[in-house]
C-alpha positions in Angstrom: -42.3 69.3 -60.1 -39.6 72.0 -61.9 -36.3 71.9 -59.4 -36.9 75.1 -57.4 -40.1 74.6 -56.5 -39.3 71.7 -54.6 -36.6 72.9 -52.9 -38.9 75.9 -51.8 -42.2 72.8 -51.3 -39.4 71.1 -48.7 -38.1 74.3 -46.7 -40.7 76.4 -46.4 -43.6 74.8 -44.9 -44.9 76.4 -42.9 -45.2 79.0 -45.9 -42.8 81.3 -47.4 -44.3 84.2 -44.3 -42.2 82.5 -42.0 -38.9 82.6 -43.5 -39.1 86.0 -44.9 -39.4 87.0 -41.4 -35.9 85.7 -40.6 -34.0 88.6 -41.4 -30.0 87.0 -40.3 -29.6 83.4 -38.5 -27.1 83.0 -35.8 -25.8 79.2 -35.0 -24.5 77.3 -32.4 -22.5 74.3 -33.6 -20.2 71.5 -32.6 -18.0 69.0 -34.7 -14.4 68.0 -35.9 -12.1 68.7 -38.9 -8.4 68.1 -39.9 -5.7 69.6 -42.3 -5.0 66.2 -43.7 -5.3 63.1 -45.4 -3.7 61.3 -42.8 -4.5 64.8 -39.8 -5.9 63.6 -36.3 -9.5 65.6 -36.3 -9.3 68.0 -34.1 -12.8 69.1 -32.4 -14.2 72.5 -32.2 -17.6 74.5 -31.0 -18.1 77.9 -33.5 -21.3 80.4 -33.4 -21.7 82.0 -36.8 -24.2 84.7 -38.4 -25.6 84.7 -41.6 -27.0 87.0 -43.1 -30.5 85.9 -45.6 -30.7 89.9 -47.0 -27.2 89.7 -48.5 -24.1 87.8 -49.3 -22.6 88.2 -45.4 -21.6 85.8 -42.2 -19.0 85.7 -39.6 -18.4 82.3 -38.1 -16.9 82.8 -35.2 -14.9 78.9 -34.2 -12.9 77.4 -30.4 -11.1 75.1 -32.0 -9.3 72.5 -29.5 -5.5 71.1 -30.6 -5.0 69.0 -27.1 -3.1 71.5 -26.6 -2.7 73.9 -23.2 -4.1 76.7 -26.2 -7.0 76.9 -27.8 -6.7 78.4 -31.2 -9.9 81.2 -32.6 -10.9 81.0 -35.7 -12.6 83.9 -37.7 -14.3 82.8 -41.1 -16.1 85.7 -42.9 -18.1 87.1 -46.1 -18.8 90.9 -45.3 -18.7 94.5 -47.2 -17.5 91.7 -50.7 -15.2 90.6 -49.6 -14.1 87.6 -47.8 -11.0 87.3 -44.7 -10.2 84.0 -42.6 -7.9 85.1 -39.6 -7.0 82.3 -37.1 -5.0 83.2 -33.5 -3.3 80.9 -30.7 -3.7 82.5 -27.3 -6.4 85.3 -29.6 -3.1 87.4 -30.1 -0.6 85.1 -32.4 -2.0 85.0 -36.3 -1.5 82.1 -37.9 -3.9 82.2 -40.7 -4.3 85.6 -41.8 -5.9 85.4 -45.6 -7.0 87.7 -48.3 -7.9 89.5 -51.8 -9.5 87.4 -54.4 -9.5 84.1 -53.6 -10.9 84.2 -50.4 -12.9 86.7 -51.8 -14.3 84.0 -53.5 -14.2 81.2 -51.4 -16.3 83.0 -48.7 -19.1 83.9 -51.1 -18.6 80.6 -51.8 -19.0 79.1 -48.8 -22.3 80.5 -48.0 -24.3 79.8 -50.7 -24.0 76.9 -49.5 -25.4 77.7 -46.4 -29.5 76.9 -48.2 -30.1 73.8 -46.6 -29.6 75.8 -43.1 -30.3 79.0 -43.8 -33.6 78.4 -46.3 -34.4 81.8 -45.7 -31.5 83.6 -48.3 -33.7 81.7 -51.2 -36.8 85.2 -50.2 -34.3 87.0 -48.4 -31.9 87.6 -50.7 -32.8 90.3 -53.4 -29.5 89.6 -56.1 -29.6 85.8 -55.6 -29.4 84.1 -58.6 -31.3 80.1 -58.7 -30.3 78.7 -62.3 -31.6 75.0 -62.9 -29.0 73.4 -65.0 -31.1 70.1 -64.4 -33.7 67.8 -62.9 -32.0 67.6 -59.7 -29.7 70.6 -59.9 -29.6 74.1 -59.1 -26.5 77.0 -59.7 -27.0 80.4 -57.1 -25.0 82.8 -58.3 -24.9 86.6 -56.3 -25.4 88.7 -59.3 -23.9 91.7 -57.0 -20.8 90.1 -56.3 -17.4 90.5 -57.7 -16.0 87.2 -58.2 -19.2 85.7 -60.2 -18.7 82.6 -57.9 -22.1 80.1 -58.1 -22.3 76.5 -55.9 -24.0 73.9 -58.0 -27.0 72.3 -54.9 -28.5 68.9 -55.9 -32.1 68.0 -55.4 -33.8 64.4 -54.4 -36.8 64.8 -56.1 -38.6 65.2 -52.2 -36.5 68.7 -52.1 -34.5 68.8 -49.8 -30.5 70.1 -50.5 -28.8 66.9 -49.9 -25.4 68.3 -51.6 -23.1 71.0 -52.5 -20.8 71.5 -54.9 -18.0 73.8 -56.4 -15.1 74.7 -57.6 -13.4 76.7 -55.2 -9.6 78.2 -53.9 -7.5 75.8 -52.0 -5.1 76.2 -49.4 -1.5 74.6 -51.0 0.9 76.5 -49.4 1.8 79.8 -50.2 -0.3 79.5 -53.2 -4.1 78.4 -53.7 -5.4 76.0 -56.5 -8.5 75.4 -57.8 -10.1 72.3 -56.6 -13.5 70.3 -56.4 -15.6 70.3 -53.3 -18.3 68.9 -51.6 -20.8 69.0 -48.7 -22.9 67.1 -47.5 -26.2 67.6 -45.6 -28.8 65.9 -43.3 -30.8 65.5 -40.6 -33.0 67.2 -40.9 -35.7 68.9 -38.8 -38.9 71.7 -38.0 -37.9 74.5 -36.9 -40.2 78.0 -36.3 -42.1 76.5 -40.0 -38.4 76.0 -42.0 -37.3 72.1 -42.4 -32.9 72.6 -41.9 -30.4 71.0 -41.9 -28.5 70.0 -39.0 -25.4 67.9 -39.8 -23.0 69.7 -41.9 -19.8 67.9 -43.9 -16.9 68.7 -46.6 -14.6 67.6 -48.8 -11.6 68.4 -51.2 -12.2 65.8 -54.3 -8.6 65.1 -55.1 -6.8 62.8 -57.3 -5.9 60.4 -54.5 -9.5 60.4 -54.1 -11.7 62.4 -51.5 -10.3 64.6 -48.4 -13.1 64.1 -46.2 -11.9 67.9 -43.7 -14.9 69.3 -42.0 -18.2 67.4 -40.4 -20.9 68.6 -37.9 -24.1 68.9 -36.2 -25.8 72.2 -35.3 -26.7 73.2 -31.8 -29.0 75.2 -32.2 -30.7 78.1 -34.5 -31.8 81.1 -33.7 -33.8 84.2 -35.9 -32.1 88.0 -35.6 -33.8 91.5 -36.8 
């Protein structure tokens, strides 16, 4: 079976009709992240809305660094542009990123969400899905302004187990294109779809992999 057909057969065990009804998806999540190889893991909770009909998502998290206040983070790709903002106490900006590199990185994050939001495969009108090997698919939004791509690694059973890209990584006040990878696990059936519930992502640095984000999705809600 070809990769695209295998992926769809795995993701839509109840047929495609159920997925076509999911126009957007709300998920809740808990996990932990860190800022450097030697940094400690910091817990977070989040809620995200993912559009399945066009490239767009909004991830809203509350990070608890163990101090008196929490940090609110919004990571988004909307109307063709990415934006990452972090505030402490909801007031003081710690991070405020936008521009071409942010646009690129955020649409790549969206494209890599196939494993937990497979309805994108059917409902996104400008999604281009190209087979680049017996176990690899390349995803691109044909209308995306940056031309960014993500490759999805597929198992023999059609499971979307990994994603790979060269993404802009913030280093001080600049960005460096860096290999990036994510892994997906904990697949379960939800409303006729098969979705991943555990995620881990890493930068592939010269000194070795830097795992900086790992989480579990705790709920899925289809939205009109």
